N, C-alpha and C positions, 0 to 999 in steps of 0.2 A: 639501125645504124651499123654498118659493117665495122668489125673490129671491136665493138663494144662488148664488154664482158661483165657478167654479174658474179659476185662472190657467193660460193655455196660451201658451207661447212657441214661435213657429214662425219658420222662415227660409224666405222665398219668393223666387221670381224677381222681379227689380226691376220688370218689366213688370206682373206680377200685383199687386205692391205699389201701383203707380201706379193701377191699375184700382180697387183697394179705396179708396185715398186719394181719388180723384176722386169715386167714388160716395158716400163718406162726406161729403165737402164739399157735393156737390150735394143730397143728401137731409138734410143737417144731423143726421146720426147718428154716433155713435162708430164707429171702424173695427172695434172688437170686435163691434158689433152687425151690421155688414156681413158679417164673417167667420162669425158665429154663424148668420145666415140662409143663407149659402152652404153651410154644413155641413148645415143642415136640408134644403135642397133636394137636396144630394148624397145624403143618407140616404134621403129619399123616392124619389128616382130609383133608387137601388140596390135598395131594397125592392121597388119596382114591377118592376124587371127580374127579380129573383129570383122574384116571384110569377108573372110572365108565363112564365118558364122552367118553373116548376113546373106551371102550368096546361097548357102545351103538352105537357109530358111526360105528364101525366094524360090529356089528350085522345088522345095517340098510344096509350097503354096501353088506354084505353077502346075506341078504334077497333080495335085488335088483338083485344081480347076479343070485341067485337061480331062481327068477321069470323069468329073461331073458333066462336062460338055459332051463327052463321048456317050455317057449314059443317056442323056437327053436325046442325042442324035440317034442312038439305037432305038429308043422308044418311038421317035418320029418315023424312023424307017419301017418299023413294024406296023404302023397304022395304015 
């Protein structure tokens, strides 16, 4: 449902609190919006890292498969 919000209570390091507070004042947005955007950025970063890890694993597996197929092809060509 658009516009629906859930309440989240967190305790953070005072330095982080001041960072959020300064940014909220500078941009004239509520602290909750600053934290919400930080969570979105964290989630995108986390998902990108997982995707990168998965693609690297697939690339390594594909390289191993290609090397195995080429080895078999070389053996067949020698016969």
